[in-house]
KEFIMI-884539 format. One record per residue: residue in one letter; x, y, z of N, C-alpha, C in turn. Coordinates in pm, whole numbers, plus 50000, padded with zeros to 5 digits. Layout:
AXYZXYZXYZ...
***
This chain:
M500844988050000500005000050000500885012550000K500595021849913501365034049904501055043250022F502055051850053501875060950165500795071350136D500645075050009499595084549974498215079150009N498025066049989496755060050026496535060250177L497615058350254497495058950399497095072850446H497685083250386497295096950419495825099450385Q495355093750273493965095450235493045088250333I493495076850387492715069650489492545078250613L493605085350652493515094250768492525105650743R492475110650621491495121150590490085115550605S489865103550554488545097250565488185094550711L489185090350790488935087850932488435100351002Y489065111850974488645124351036487205127750999E486855125950872485495129250827484465119850890Q484805107050905483865097550961483685099151112M484705104751180484615106851324483895119651361M483715128851267483095141651298481685140651354P480815131451303479465130651362479445127751511L480555122051564480575118851707480545131351794C481035142751739481025154951820479585159351849G478645155351758477255158651785476695151451906D477255139551937476805132152055477185139052185M478235147052181478655154252300477905167352318A477125171152219476405183952226475385183852339G474725172352362473735171652469474345174052606V475485167452633476175169752760476635184252772A477165189452662477665203152663476525213152686K475345210352633474215219452653473865220652800G473885209152871473595209653014474615217653092I475895215353063476955222753131476875237653099A476665240752971476585254752930475355261652988G474225254552991473015260653047473165263953194L473745254653271473975257253413474965268753431G476025268853348476995279753356476375293153320A475505293353219474845305853180473955310953292L473255301753361472395305853472473195312753581F474295306553623475125312353727475775325453679Y476225325653552476885337353497475955349453496V474745347553442473805358653434473375363053574A473125353253662472715356653798473795364653870Y475045360653854476135367653920476275381853867R476155383653736476285397053678475165406153723V473965400953726472825409053770472975412753917W473345403054000473535405954142474645416054163Q475725415054086476845424254098476405438554065S475645440153958475175453453920474225459154023L473315450754077472385455454179473095459354307A474115451654345474845454654468475595467754457R476055471254337476795483854317475895495354279A474585492554269473625502854228473985508354091E474435499554003474785503353867473755497753770P473595504353653472675498753553473175485353501I472255476553470472595463153422473005464053275D474195459453248474695459053111474275445753048V473385446552952472805434452894473755427852794F474565435952727475375430752617476315419352659P477075420452772477935409152810477175396352842M475885397852880475105385952914474685378152791L474845383852673474505376552551475565366352514R476745367152579477835358052547477455343352567P476865339452682476495325352698475525320452592F474595328952547473635324852446474305322952309A475295331552277476035329852153476845316852155I477455313852270478195301252282477245289352273G476055290752330475065279952321474665276952178L474505287252096474205285151954475345277851884C476575281351919477725274351860477735259551900I477345256552024477305242652069476215234851995M475055240951977473945234151910474285230551766F475005239151698475365236751558476885235651543F477505228351636478955227751641479595222051514P479125210651461479805205251342479785214551223T478705222051205478595230651087479105244751112V478685250751224479025264751250480495266251289V480965257751383482335259251434483325251751346L483185238351342484155230451265484085233551117G482875234951065482745237950923483385251250885T483185261350969483765274550940485285274150944I485845268151051487295267551065487915259350952N487325247650923487885239050819487785245450681S486685252350654486535258750523487515270250504I487885277050615488845287850606490265282550586L490585271450656491945266250653492195256450539S491155250350485491355240350380492065245950257P491815258450212492605263650098494105263750124V494495265850251495915265550284496475251450263V495715241450308496135227550291496215223850144Q495225227750066495215224649923496365231549850G496645244049888497735251249822499095244949847T499375241249972500655234850004500755221049941A499615213849931499635200649868499985201649719K499465211849651499795213849510501275217449493M501805225449584503235228649578504075215949589L503735207349686504485194949705504355185749583E503155184649527502945176049412503775180549292A503825193649269504595198949156506085196249173E506605198549294508025196149318508365181349312T507445172549356507695158149352507775153249208L506885158149120506925154348980508235158748915D508675170748945509955175548891511115166948941M511075163249069512155155249126512225141549058N511095134949037511085121848971511585122848827R511185133448758511615135248619513125137148611Y513685145548697515125147848695515905135448742R515325127748833516005115648879516105105448766E515045103748687515095094748573516125099548471Q516205112548448517185117848354518595115648404K518815117248534520135115048591520555100448578D519625091148612519945076848602520285073048458K519565078748362519825075948221521195081148180L521545093448222522855098948187523985091048253E523775086548378524785078548446525025065448372Y523935059048329524075046448256524805048548122E524425058948050525065061647921526535064947937A526895072448046528295075948068529135063548096M528605054148174529355042148204529445032948084V528415032647999528445024347880529465029647778R529595042847770530555048647677531995045647716N532255043847843533615041147890533865026047884P534815021447799535065006947788535475000647920E536075008648009536545003048134535415000548233T534285006848216533165005248309531904999848244A531914998648110530704994348040530254980548085Y531214971048104530864957348141530224956548280L530364967248363529794967048496528274968748496V527754976048397526324979148394525584972348279S526324967648177525704961748059526064947048048N525064938348045525314924048029525884921047891E525394927947789525884925847653527354929247642E527754940647700529154944547695530014934947776F529484929747887530234920047967530464907047890D529394901847824529534889647745530454891747626K530414903347564531274906347449532734906047489Q533074912147606534464912247650534934898347690L534054890147743534434876347776534744868247651E533944870447545534184863147420535494866947356E535944879447376537194883947317538404878047388L538234873247509539344867347583539544852847544G540764848447558541074834447530541084826347657W541854814647652541914805747767543314804847826S544114815147795545454815547852545364819248000P546464816248076546444819648219546184834648244S546774843348160546554857748180545094861548151D544504855248047543094858048017542184853048129M542564841548187541774836348298541814845748419V542984851748444543094861448554542254873748525T542314878648399541504890248361540014887248374M539624875448334538224871348342537764870948489A538614865348577538254864848719538144878848777G539054887648736538984901548784537714908448740M537264905548617536024911648568534834906948651Y534794893848682533714888748765533724895348905I534944896748959535054902849092534614917549089D535074925248989534704939348978533204941048960R532624932548874531184933348852530414929948980G530914919949054530254916349179530374927249284M531564933249293531754944049388530894956049353Y530804959149226529974970349183528504967849216N528034955849186526634952749215526364952749366M527344947549445527154947549589527134961849644K528044970449596528074984249639526774991349604K526294988849484525034995049442523874989949524S523884976849554522804971249634522784977049775I523974978249836524054983949970523584998449970R524035006049870523625019949860522125021149842D521555012849752520115013149730519345008649854F519924999049929519274994150050519145005250154F520265011950178520225022750276519325034150230R519335036850100518475047450050517005043850066E516665031150038515285026950053514855027150200I515775022950289515465023350433515205037550479L516085046850438515925060750479514685066950417E514405063550291513185068550229511955063150300L512025050350343510915044650419510735051950553L511835054550623511765061950749511265076150727F511665082150614511215095550581509695095950563Q509185086350487507745085450467507035081950598A507675073450680507075069750808506975081750902A508015090450902507975102350986506825111450945A506645113050814505525121050766504195114850807L504115101550800502885094750839502625095950989V503685095551071503535097451215502945111151246I503485121451182502975134951203501515135851163D501165130151049499785130651002498855122651092T499325111051143498505102851231498225109951364V499275115451424499105122751550498215134951529R498405141651416497555153251384496095149151375T495825138351305494435133751292493855130151428F494645123451512494185119951646493855132351727F494725142251725494485154651800493235161751749L493095162551616491925169351560490635162251597V490645149051593489445141551629489085143851775V490065143151865489805145552007489295159752030L489955169651969489515183451985488115185651929A487815179151816486505180851756485405174251840I485665161951890484645154951968484395161952101L485465166352167485325172952297485195188052287G485155193352165485015207652147483775213552212P482585207152198481415212852267481585213952418I482305204452480482555205352624483425217552656A484455219852574485315231552595484515244452581F483625245152482482785257052465481865258752585A481335247652635480425248452749481145253552874L482355248852898483105253453014483455268253006S483625273452884483975287552869482855296852912V481635291552928480525299852977480725303453123W481325294353199481515296653343482505307953367D482205316153465483055327353501484405322153553G485475327053497486815322553532487395312753432F486565306953343487035297553241486875303253100Q486815316653090486585322852960487715319752861S488915317852911490045315252822489975301552756T489115292452807489005279252748488605279852602L487745289152567487285290552430488435294252336T489175304752370490285308852285491385298352283Q491615291652395492615281152399492255269752304W490985265752302490565254952213490705259152067I490255271152033490335275751893491795276351848C492655282251930494065283451894494725269751881R494395260651974494995247251967494525239751844Y493245240851808492725234051690493405239251563I493555252351553494195258151435495665253951429Q496345253851545497735249451548497885235351493V497065226151543497165212151499496765210851352Y495765218251310495315217651170496435221951076L497255231351120498325236551035499535227251030W499515216351107500625206951097500795201650955L499685198550889499755192850755500325202750653P499815215150644500455224450549501915227350581V502265228050710503665230150745504495218050702S503945205850721504635193750678504815193550526D503775197550454503875198150308504905208350263M504965219750332505965229850297507375224750325F507535217450435508845211650466509245201350360S508315192850322508585183050217508885189750084T508185200750057508435208249933509845213849930I510285219050045511645224450052512675213450028L512475201850091513395190750070513385185949926A512175185249867512085181349726512785191349635K512635204149666513295214449587514805213349598I515295210349720516735208349737517225196749651Q516475185749651516855174349569516815177749421V515815185549378515745189749238516985197949200L517375207249286518575215349257519825206649254M519915196849343521065187749342521085179449214L519915174449172519835166649050520195175048928Q519715187448923520065196348813521565198848807S522175200948926523625203048929524375190748880D523945178748924524605166348880524445164248730I523255167248678523035165648534523925174948454E524015187548497524865197048426526325192948429R526815188048542528215183848552528465171048474M527495162148468527655149948389527675153048240Q526905162748197526925166548056528205173648017A528815180948114530045188148085531285179548102D531235170048200532385161548231531945146948231P532275139348127531845125348121532425116848233N533545121048291534215113348396533775117348537F532735125248548532275129848679531715118148760S532135117148888531695106448977530505110949060L529515102149077528305105249152528305099749294D529425094349339529475088449473529185098949581S529805110549570529595121149668528165126349666S527595126949547526215131649535525245122349607D525465109349590524605099849660524735101249811G525925103949861526115105950004525375118150055V525415129049979524695141150018523195138750021Y522705130749923521285127549920520855120050046I521675110450091521375103050213521395112150335V522345121750338522415131250449521145139550458F520645144250344519425152250344518195143950385L518225131150356517145122650404517145121950557C518335120850616518445120850763517955134050822I518355145150757517895158250803516375159150797G515795154050688514345154450673513625146350779I514165134650815513545126350918513515133751051I514645139751086514705147251212513845159851205G513865166651091513135179151076511635177551086Y511095165751051509655163651059509125165451202F509945162251301509485163051440509565177151496T510005186851417509955200951456508715207851404I507905200651327506725206751266505745211951370P505415204551480504505210351581505005223451639T506315224551658506875236951712506695248351613V506985245851487506855256251385505405260651370A504475251051374503055254551366502625263051484G503235260551601502925268651719503395282951707W504385285551618504825299251596503805307551519I502975300951440502045308151353500905314351433I500385307051529499305312151613499545307451754R499415316451849499585313451990498335317952063S498085311752175496915315352253497225326752347W497905324652457498225334752558499685333252593P500325343652651501695341852696501855329852786R503075323852790503335311252857503045311553005I503165323053069502795323853209501275324353217C500695316253297499255314653299498635324453398I498495336753355497925346953441496655352553380N496205347053266495045352653200493785351253284T493645340153353492465338353436492465347953552S493605349753614493695358753728493525373153688L493955376653570493845390353526492415394353496W491475384453496490095387753478489615397453584T490185396553701489835405753809490195419953770V491365421753707491775435053667490875440353556R490455431253464489645435653353488285440653397R487875436953518486545440853564486455455553601M487535462953591487475477153620486655484153512S485665491653551484775498253457485465509053379V485035511153254485575521753170484685533953174C483495532453221482565543553224482835552353345G482095563053358482275572353468481835566553601G482195573353704481885568853838483085563153908A483065563954037484235559754114484405544854109G483365537354147483435522854143484515517154233T484685504154228485705497154306486215485354227F487335480354266487855467754216487225456454294M486995445254229486565433254298487785425954349R487855423854477488975417054538488885402054515T489995395854495490105381354487490805376254611P490585363654648491275358354766492775359254748R493435363354854494875365054849495575351654836R496505351054744497315339154727498705341554782K499235331554846500575332754901501585333954789P502415344354791503375346254683504315334354668K504535330554545505465319654515506795325454472R507815323054551509145328054522509805319754412T510575326154330511295319354223512725324254220K513655315654188515075319054187515555323554051R514745322653953515125326953819513955333953754R514275342053661513205348953588512455338953501I511125340653498510305332053414510605335153269E510695324553190510985326453048509795333152981M510065344252918509005352552863508845350352713D507635352452670507375353052529507845366352475T508125366052343508585378352281507505389052282K506275384952284505185394452289505095400452427R504965413652437504865420752563503405423752595L503055423052723501715425752769501755437452866Y501045448052834500985459952916499535462552958V499365467653079498075472353127498185487453146D497415494953069497425509653075496205514553152F496425524153241495365530353319495255545053279H494045549453251493765563253215492695568653310V492935580253367492025585853468491825600753441L490595605253453490245619453458489705622353597Q490315631853665489965634453805489925649453829T488775654153872488605668253905489055670654049V489945680254067490465683754198490035698054231P489385700354346488945713854384490145722654417P489925735254456491045743754497491965736354593S493255735554557494175727054632495605730854598C496515725154675497955726154650498545712354675V498205703054586498535689054604500045686654607N500745693554520502185691254504502875704654483R503825708154575504475721254572505895720354520D506385731354463507775732154422508605738054536D509855741754507510735746654612510325760154668T509465767454596508985780354646507645779454717G507085767454727505795765754790504615767454696S504885769954568503815771754471503385758254413P502115756654376501685744254310502485742154181K502895730054158503695727054039502855728853913T503525734053810502875736153682503795731153571A503235730353452504005726553333503395733453213V504235737253119503775743252994503565732052894Y502325730652848501985720252751500985725952652G501295724352523500415729752422500345744952423G501435751052468501485765552472500725771752587A500255763652684499485768752797500075763452926V499955771753033500405767553165499335758753227R499715746853264498765737153318499215732453455A498255728253536498565722653667499265709253651R500165706053746500945693753738501095687953879V501005674753885501345667254006502395657153964S503555657654027504665649353984504365634554008S504975626253926504795611853940505345606854073Q506435613054122507015608854249506035610754364A505315621954361504345624554467503235614054467W502745610554347501655600954341502135586754372K503355583354332503875570054365504075568454515H504495579454581504625578754728503275576454792A502225583154742500885581054795500425566654773M500785560854658500435547054630501135537554726R502435539854752503175531354845502615532454986V502185544355026501545546055157500265537855164M499505537555054498295529655049498605514755052F499705510654989500145496754995500385492355139T501125500755213501495497155350500355499055449G499285506055408498165508655497497015499155474E495985504055407494765496155390494925484355295M496035483755219496235472655126497375463555168S497775464155294498905456255340498635441255335D497355437355338497025423155331497125417655191A497175426155091497205421754951498555423454885V499365432854931500635435954867501745435954969E502805428754939503995428755024504885440454985T505215448855082506005460855054507375459855119G508305467655065509645468355120509875481655190Y511155484655214511535496855285512545504455201R512245516755168513195525755103513745535055211T514945532155258515465538955375516985538755377K517565547955457518995547555486519295538455604K518265533855672518425525355789518335510555752G518795507155632518815493155593519665484655684T520705490755741521555483355835520775479455960D519875488056004519065484756121518115473056092L517575472555968516685461555932517425448155937V518655448055883519435435755884519855432056026A520255442156104520665439556242519525433756324K518315438656299517145433456371516935418656339Q517115414956214516955400956176518075392256234I519295397856242520405390456303520125387756450K519605397856521519255396156662518205385256680A517275384556585516235374356596516805360256575L517815358956488518405345856461519455342056565A520265351856607521355349056703521405360356805P520675359256914520605370057013521965373857072D522905364657080524205367357141525215373057042A524895373656915525855378456815525945393656817D527065398856769527265413256755526605417556624A525345421456634524565424456514525145436156436F525605446456509526155458256442527405454656362K528295446656421529525442856354529235434256232L528355424656245528015415956133527365423856020T526525433556057525875441655955526885449955878Q527845455855950528875463655884529715454955789E529965442655829530725433555744529945429955617I528635428455631527815425355514527925436355409F527705448755452527735459755358529145462655308K530165459155388531545460555344531835450555232V531355438155249531545428055145530815432155017L529615437855033528835442154917529365455254856K530315461754926530885474454881529815485154868I528875485154963527865495554973528245504555090K528395517455066528855526755167527855527555282A528345524555402527495524855521528355527355644D527745533455746528425535655874527425532855986E527735538056105526855535356219525485541956203D525385552056117524105558856094523285552555983G523885543155911523185536655801523905538555669T523215535855559523805537455427523855552155387K524765555555298524915569355254523755574055167A523115564655098521975567855014520815558855048L519635562655003518465554355025518655540654961F518275530555034518425516854984517085509854997F516645503354889515365496454883515585481854915M514875476755017515085463055062513775457255113S513545444555085512375437655136512715430155264D511685426055338511895418355459512595405055429A512195398655320512805385955283514285387455252Q514665398455187516065400855157516865403555285A516285411055378516965413655506517165400655583K516165391755582516305378855650517375370255584A517435370555451518435362655380519855367555411L520045380855416521355386255451521745382555593A520795383555685521065380255824521445365555839K520765356855769521065342555778522475339555727L522865345855616524215343855563525265349155661A524995360655723525945366455817526125357555939V525035352155992525115343356109525885330556075E525745325855951526465313855908527935316455884G528355329455887529755332855865530155333355719C529225335555631529515335955488530355348155454K531345346355365532195357255318532095358855166D531245351155103531115351154957530235362854913K530815372054839530085383654791528935379754700N529155369754616528125365654520526875360454591R527045353254702525885348154775525085359654837Y525785369854887525085381554940524335388954829K524945389854711524295396654599523065388854553E523185375454552522035367454514520885369354614A521225370854742520195373054843519475386254821L520185396354771519575409254745518845409754611K519085399954526518395399454398517095391454407E517055381854495515885373254507514835379554598A513605374254586512485377754674512255392754686P512095399954574511775414154586510335416054633S510085427054698508715430554736507965435454613A506635436354626505815440454512506135454654469D506265463954563506555477854525507965479254469M508895470554511510235470854454510205466754307A509435456254276509305451954137508555462154053L507575468954113506785478754039507605491254007F508265496854108508895509754093510415509254074G510995497154084512405495554057513305499054175R514565495554160515585498654260516865502454189M517495513454236518745518154180519805518454290V520895511254267522005510754362523235515954289A523635528154321524765534354253526075527054279D526235521254400527475514354433527635501254356D526525495054318526585482254246525375481254153P525525485354027524375484953934523795471153912S524555460453942524015446953923522865443954017L522715451854124521625450054219520385457954180N520425464754065519275472654021518115463753981Y516915468953999515695462953948515075472453846D514745467253729514015475253632512575476853678A512075489053672510705491753715509725485853615A508795477753664507775471953578506615481653554A506495491953637505415501653624505975515653608Q505295523753531505635537753515504395546253537V504585557153608503505566453637503875579953577A503015585253494503265597953429502905609553523H503505621253498503115633253569501665636453535S500855638553635499475642653611499445657053563I498635659753466498605673053406497155676853379S496835689553394495455694053376495085694153228T493825692153202493325692053065493115706253011H493385716253091493125730053054494195738953116A494205751353075495145760853132494675764953272V495625768053360495315772353496496105785053527Q495645791953628496345803653680496325802653831N497515801853892497595800754037497025813154105E496355810754216495775821554294496275820554438F496015831254516496485831954654495295833054748D495345825354852494315825854956494895833155077Y494295844455112494685852155230493865847055348F494515842655455493795836955567494325842655698T493495841855800493865846255935493535835256033A494225835456146493965826256255493695834156381V492655830656454492245837956573492845831256695D493365839656787493905834856914492735833057010D492425820757045491265818057130491425823757271C492625825857319492855830957454493175845857456A492985852457344493275866857339492225874757417P492575886557475491605894857546490465899357454E489335902257513488175905957433488365919057358D489185927857413489385940757347490445940157238S491005928057215492005926457109491285924656977A491575933556883490915933156752491755926456645G492995923756672493885918056571493805902856565A494345897456459494385883056442495645877256503G495565864456540496745858056597497785854556491H497325852656368498255848956262497685853156129L498525858156040498155861855904499035853755808G498465849355694499275841855598498585840755464T499315836055369498785833455235499225819455192V498445813255108498775800255050498345800454904E499215795554818498955795454675498245782554637Y497315783354541496525771654505496055772854360N495515762054308494805762254181493765751154182S492955750554079491935740354065491975735053921S491795721853905491975716253772491295702753760T491135698553637490755684953603491985678053546L492515668453621493785662253587493575650053499Y494465648753401494575636253325495755628353383R495475616253426496485607953489496665595053408Y497905590353401498215578553322499285570353393A499115557153389500115547753441500055535153358T501165527853354501235515453279502045505253355V501695492553337502395481353402502805471453295N504085468153292504605457553206504385444253279V503335437153240502945425053312504015414353302M504645413053186505665402853167506905405553254E507315418153260508445421853344508125419253491L506915422653530506505420553668506455405653701A505935397553609505875383053632507265377053639G508205382453564509565377453571510225379753704Q509795389953779510375392953909509595386854025L508275386254013507445381554123506925367454104G506855362753980506215350153952504765352253912A504225342953834502875344553779501805344553887A501995337053995500955335954099500685349354166Q501685357554184501535370154255501285381954161T501515379954030501445391053936500065397053926A499045388553909497695393653890497235401854010E497485396954132497085404254251497825417554263T499105417654223499885429954229499375440154128V499035435654007498485444853907497165450653955R496325442254013495055447254066495285457554175A496205454454268496485463654377497075476754324F497945475754223498505487854163497405496554105G496475490354029495385498053971494505504454075E494195497054181493355502554287494055514054358A495345512354386496085523054452496215535254362F496415532954233496525544254140495215551954133L494105544954139492805551454130492465559554255F492685553654371492095559154493493095565854586S494375566154551495335573354634495315588254599M495855596254690495925610654670497095616054752P498025623554690499085630054769498495638754879T499185639654990498645646155109499015660855123G499615666955020500005680955030498805689955057K498875697955165497815707455204496435700855208Q496405687855240495145680655240494185685755346N494705688955464493845694155571493355708155542T494105715555464493735729355432492615729955330F492695721155227491765722455114490765710855104A490975699755175490055688355165489835684455019N490935681054953490905678354809490905663554773R490545655054867490585640654841489355636454762T489395638354632488295634654544488585621154478L487555615254418487675602854345487645605654195P488185596654114488185598853969486775600453914D486645609153816485375610953747485195600853634A486265597053572486215587353463487515579553463R487445567153428488635558653427488525548553315G489645544053268489665534053163490905525653174M490835513753119491965504553121492065497952985R493285495752939493525489552809494665479552822L494475467752764495505457552759496195458052625
***
């Protein structure tokens, strides 16, 4: 049986197995119906609890998926197969054309090889029985003729044996080559049949809240497996084209040089067969390059919490998810080349205030678009976010310490591990080994450190470690969430730096502003009744504006530092802190703690 017939059998098998997916539709309908009930009920309850209008459009999703399940063989499989089948047909035609050319050139090469050997009297008897018998008849029965005759028999036998061995290995490799292609096609058919039969179940599960990615995962996986065949055909076409070029080169050299030897050419042909056998098993990987589902770190389900932030007006809130214990990792997670960013956009009206002052005490401003606009620096807002992390969000986000008293943090941990040890001396030795400038008052510059890093340094110091690299590794591992978000810069040793996964832009007003002055007085409550003067006179500069605020988080960078398990919760906490934090400048004077008027998020 030819291999082409076997491939055709696999095509027929796939078509005959397709009706079985209809048998799973009944089970899938029950699962999807129950999921739709819970999904719609949860959405309605959520809107009622927040006193928000019910958005009907997202609730149509379960019904659309239900229609796909009811008509799965025709609507889903039929649509995907009809779109992808032209790709399969096109690559098959390419392979067929190159195969015909290869067979034609191979026959021409074999003919030229035979003619070249027949023309040469010294080799003609090896390939032609007539020429062999003719040369035997010309010999006599003398001892020298008998020796020549025996040599001819030996040469002819050696030539035939060499040719047989060469043909044997070539046939074996060609068989393995065809078998590798058949293995790929068989596994592909098996995967497609399984995906097709269980496809309605995957669609049904995607109705349930938290399993929305199942739908896209199934579609992407089905397309990936379906593309195995066109990728395989393209690979075979390339190999066939290489053989055609080799045959053309051999034919041209044989026509130009009658004495050209084909031994090396046959060896190269066998080498390419080996390459083809190995190359067939890379086809699934190559097909995976064409279409991918989600980045390799599995945070798409968890990020659903972040996506729930409303884009419409109103303050609103984030929906909290149960806190997961952070999973520490000693190496960065391998990232996909595709980058994933979460952008936050906020419009926030601030009443008369002085949120952020410059060195003269005036509200900060910036010239943008030819107009003077109100400005709140990114540093001021990031500080307010970190304060919120350590306060009302301390249960969700692990924070570090940006301080010159990093030596005190390490010394405290040393005391906890070894109460009798000289904590101050050990701490000084740690920073001396790290070549970070420090004295009895602390480090010369602010140093960002997490509790886990302080504990790791203390443990190494108690153990008597003198290895600088181990201390550096302790400072690189287990960063806090705010350290990964906002980065760390160590001038004494740049290798200890952390790239900031989040950036916060300077907030700027959407309109021009003009700073004004508030003249105020303070009354002395214990002053005599006949005193007409004020206890204190002063002025304060202020403005009022509608601020545009922007921040972004590099999710992949953050996951590389914190791990996928903690990334989603950190992104959610960052968004919540960005929305609801407010710098405290002149807060008691102006009571400017407002909430955003409009907010949006984009992935």
